N, C-alpha and C positions, 0 to 999 in steps of 0.2 A: 485317426482323426475321422469321425462320421459329419463333416458339417456339406451342406449345400446353401449357395445363395443367388435366387435367379429373380428376371425382372422379366415380368410379361405381362399379358392381355387377358383378362377372364374370360372363359368362350362362352359361359351361360352366368345366371344368378344363380349363385349360389344358395341351396335350401338347408334349413338347422334340422338337427332330426339329433332322440335321444336316446342313448345308454339307456339297459335295464337299470340302473339305478341313477336312473335321472341327469345323467353330465350330456351337457350342450356338447353337440361337438356336428361341422359341416364340414363335408368334400366339394373339393372344386377344380378344374382343369382349368391351366393360364398356360397359352399359346408362344413361347419362347424364341424369337428370329435368332436362325443361324445367322454366325459371322460371314458366311459366303454363300452364294447364287446359283441357281445350276446350271446346265447347259442352255436352258431356253434364259438364262437372265434373272428368273426369276428368285423372289427371294422364300426360304421352305422354316417352316417351323417345325420345333416339337411339342408336342401335346404332354405336359407332365399334370401328374393327381396329387392333388396337393390335400393332407388332414388336417383343422386345426382344433383344437378342444378349449371350451369353456368358454371364459369372457370372452375371448378373442373370438372365437366362432360365431357368436351371437352379433358381435360390432361387423364380424365382415358381411351377416347375411342381410342385417341392417342396412348399411351403408355402400353395397360395391354391388354395381349388376353387369351384365357383359359388357363386354370390352375395356373396363376399368383396367389402368394400368398399375400396377402393384408388384414391391418384394416382396419374397420370399425367403424368409433365410429361416433354413431346419437342417434336417438330417435325415437322411435316406433308410427306406423299412423296406422288408423283403418281405414276400409270404407267399403261400399258396393254398388252393382250395382245389375240392373236386365238385364242377359242375352238374346240371341236372342230369347230364348223359353219362359220367361215369370217368371224366376226363379232368387230367391232372391241370389247373391252371397259377400261373405264376403270377403273380404283384410286386409291381416298386413304384411304391408313395412318397413324395416326403411329408414330414409328419414336423408343421412350421411351430417354429417356437415364436416367431414375430411374421406379420406381413402389415408391411407399410401403405398405406391411400398415397399412391405417389398424382394422383390426380383431385381437385375438387371435384365436388358433387354434380355443378356447373362446365365440365371440362370442355374443351374443344371439340370432344370425339361427341357433344351431347348434342347433336343435332338439331333435338326438336327445345332447345332451350337459344335465347338471343341475349342473353345475360354477359355483363364482361366477363372474361374468366375473373379469378380470385388470386390474390396475390400468392395467394400460398398451391395455384395448379399447378403442374408441372410442367417444364421448360422445356419446350426443345433443343437448344442452348444456349451457355450458358451466357453470349452477350446479351441475352437477352436480360438478361438481372440490370434491373434499375438500383442502381449505386443510391439516389434516396433514398430508399427504403429501405436501406442497409443502419440498424440502428447502433453499429459495431464500425460505420465507414471513419469515424475519426476517431478509433478508441487507443489509436497506435502500434506500432511495431510490438512490443512482449508485456505480459503481463508477471508480474512480481509477487510473491508467496510468502510471507514470514516462513520462517520454520516452525514458530509457534504457536501457528496456525496452523499447523497438521497432527498435533499432539493430542 
Protein backbone atom coordinates (compact mmCIF):
# COMPACT_ATOMS: atom_id res chain seq x y z
CA UNK A 1 0.00 0.00 0.00
CA UNK A 2 1.32 3.45 -0.91
CA UNK A 3 -0.49 6.09 1.22
CA UNK A 4 0.82 9.30 2.74
CA UNK A 5 -0.94 11.74 5.06
CA UNK A 6 0.88 14.92 6.07
CA UNK A 7 0.04 18.13 7.92
CA UNK A 8 2.27 21.12 7.32
CA UNK A 9 2.59 24.74 6.25
CA UNK A 10 3.15 25.95 2.68
CA UNK A 11 6.63 27.37 2.12
CA UNK A 12 5.50 29.56 -0.81
CA UNK A 13 2.36 30.44 -2.77
CA UNK A 14 1.57 27.62 -5.25
CA UNK A 15 1.57 28.45 -8.97
CA UNK A 16 -0.90 26.99 -11.43
CA UNK A 17 0.58 25.40 -14.57
CA UNK A 18 -0.78 23.39 -17.47
CA UNK A 19 0.41 20.29 -19.30
CA UNK A 20 0.66 20.17 -23.11
CA UNK A 21 -2.89 18.80 -23.17
CA UNK A 22 -4.13 21.73 -21.03
CA UNK A 23 -4.48 19.73 -17.78
CA UNK A 24 -4.02 22.00 -14.72
CA UNK A 25 -1.52 21.09 -12.02
CA UNK A 26 0.36 22.77 -9.21
CA UNK A 27 3.54 21.99 -7.32
CA UNK A 28 4.18 23.26 -3.82
CA UNK A 29 6.26 22.41 -0.78
CA UNK A 30 5.05 21.98 2.77
CA UNK A 31 7.14 22.14 5.92
CA UNK A 32 6.22 19.26 8.23
CA UNK A 33 7.45 19.53 11.82
CA UNK A 34 9.35 16.60 13.26
CA UNK A 35 8.18 15.16 16.58
CA UNK A 36 11.52 15.76 18.31
CA UNK A 37 13.97 18.64 18.81
CA UNK A 38 17.67 18.76 17.95
CA UNK A 39 20.49 19.04 20.52
CA UNK A 40 20.01 22.82 20.69
CA UNK A 41 16.32 22.41 21.57
CA UNK A 42 15.20 23.70 18.18
CA UNK A 43 12.30 22.13 16.32
CA UNK A 44 13.20 20.76 12.90
CA UNK A 45 11.05 20.25 9.81
CA UNK A 46 11.08 18.20 6.64
CA UNK A 47 10.26 19.95 3.38
CA UNK A 48 7.99 17.76 1.27
CA UNK A 49 7.26 18.37 -2.42
CA UNK A 50 3.58 17.96 -3.39
CA UNK A 51 1.89 17.75 -6.80
CA UNK A 52 -1.85 18.27 -7.17
CA UNK A 53 -3.94 17.98 -10.36
CA UNK A 54 -7.10 19.29 -12.02
CA UNK A 55 -9.72 21.31 -10.07
CA UNK A 56 -7.93 20.72 -6.77
CA UNK A 57 -4.83 22.39 -8.26
CA UNK A 58 -6.92 25.41 -9.24
CA UNK A 59 -8.42 25.61 -5.73
CA UNK A 60 -5.02 25.32 -4.06
CA UNK A 61 -3.66 28.18 -6.18
CA UNK A 62 -6.73 30.37 -5.68
CA UNK A 63 -7.13 29.96 -1.93
CA UNK A 64 -3.76 29.11 -0.38
CA UNK A 65 -0.71 31.23 0.33
CA UNK A 66 2.64 30.92 2.04
CA UNK A 67 2.35 29.83 5.68
CA UNK A 68 -1.12 28.29 5.45
CA UNK A 69 -1.71 25.02 7.29
CA UNK A 70 -2.88 22.12 5.10
CA UNK A 71 -3.44 18.41 5.29
CA UNK A 72 -2.30 16.40 2.25
CA UNK A 73 -3.43 12.85 1.55
CA UNK A 74 -1.96 10.99 -1.40
CA UNK A 75 0.77 8.62 -2.54
CA UNK A 76 4.54 8.75 -2.94
CA UNK A 77 5.93 8.89 -6.46
CA UNK A 78 9.60 8.64 -7.36
CA UNK A 79 11.27 9.66 -10.58
CA UNK A 80 14.55 10.71 -12.11
CA UNK A 81 15.92 13.04 -14.76
CA UNK A 82 19.26 14.12 -16.20
CA UNK A 83 20.24 17.69 -15.37
CA UNK A 84 21.96 20.11 -17.77
CA UNK A 85 25.38 18.86 -16.62
CA UNK A 86 24.52 15.25 -17.45
CA UNK A 87 24.07 14.17 -13.81
CA UNK A 88 21.27 11.78 -12.88
CA UNK A 89 18.90 13.38 -10.32
CA UNK A 90 16.26 11.51 -8.32
CA UNK A 91 12.97 12.95 -7.10
CA UNK A 92 10.36 11.99 -4.54
CA UNK A 93 6.98 13.76 -4.51
CA UNK A 94 3.62 13.29 -2.88
CA UNK A 95 0.89 13.13 -5.54
CA UNK A 96 -2.08 14.52 -3.63
CA UNK A 97 -5.51 12.97 -3.88
CA UNK A 98 -6.83 15.48 -1.35
CA UNK A 99 -5.62 18.80 0.05
CA UNK A 100 -7.61 20.04 3.04
CA UNK A 101 -7.38 23.69 4.08
CA UNK A 102 -6.98 23.67 7.87
CA UNK A 103 -7.23 27.43 8.37
CA UNK A 104 -9.62 30.07 7.13
CA UNK A 105 -8.48 32.92 4.89
CA UNK A 106 -8.24 35.29 7.87
CA UNK A 107 -6.22 32.89 9.99
CA UNK A 108 -4.33 33.87 13.11
CA UNK A 109 -1.13 33.61 11.10
CA UNK A 110 -2.25 36.36 8.73
CA UNK A 111 -0.75 39.33 10.55
CA UNK A 112 -2.16 41.80 8.04
CA UNK A 113 -5.71 40.89 9.05
CA UNK A 114 -7.33 42.42 12.12
CA UNK A 115 -10.59 40.50 11.79
CA UNK A 116 -11.82 37.85 14.18
CA UNK A 117 -11.04 34.24 13.23
CA UNK A 118 -13.78 32.34 11.45
CA UNK A 119 -15.44 29.49 13.39
CA UNK A 120 -13.96 27.23 10.71
CA UNK A 121 -10.36 28.31 11.37
CA UNK A 122 -7.88 25.75 12.62
CA UNK A 123 -7.71 25.70 16.39
CA UNK A 124 -4.60 24.93 18.39
CA UNK A 125 -6.31 22.63 20.86
CA UNK A 126 -9.65 20.87 21.20
CA UNK A 127 -10.28 22.78 24.45
CA UNK A 128 -11.00 25.90 22.37
CA UNK A 129 -14.08 24.33 20.75
CA UNK A 130 -17.28 26.12 21.74
CA UNK A 131 -19.88 23.42 22.46
CA UNK A 132 -22.73 25.91 21.94
CA UNK A 133 -21.68 26.11 18.24
CA UNK A 134 -22.06 22.33 17.83
CA UNK A 135 -25.39 21.61 16.08
CA UNK A 136 -25.17 17.94 17.18
CA UNK A 137 -24.44 18.58 20.87
CA UNK A 138 -27.94 17.49 21.99
CA UNK A 139 -28.32 14.75 19.39
CA UNK A 140 -27.92 11.82 21.80
CA UNK A 141 -25.55 8.92 22.20
CA UNK A 142 -26.54 6.69 19.31
CA UNK A 143 -28.16 6.70 15.90
CA UNK A 144 -30.55 4.01 14.69
CA UNK A 145 -30.92 3.28 10.99
CA UNK A 146 -33.65 0.95 9.80
CA UNK A 147 -32.21 -2.00 7.79
CA UNK A 148 -34.73 -1.29 4.99
CA UNK A 149 -33.12 2.12 4.53
CA UNK A 150 -29.87 0.44 3.43
CA UNK A 151 -31.43 -1.47 0.52
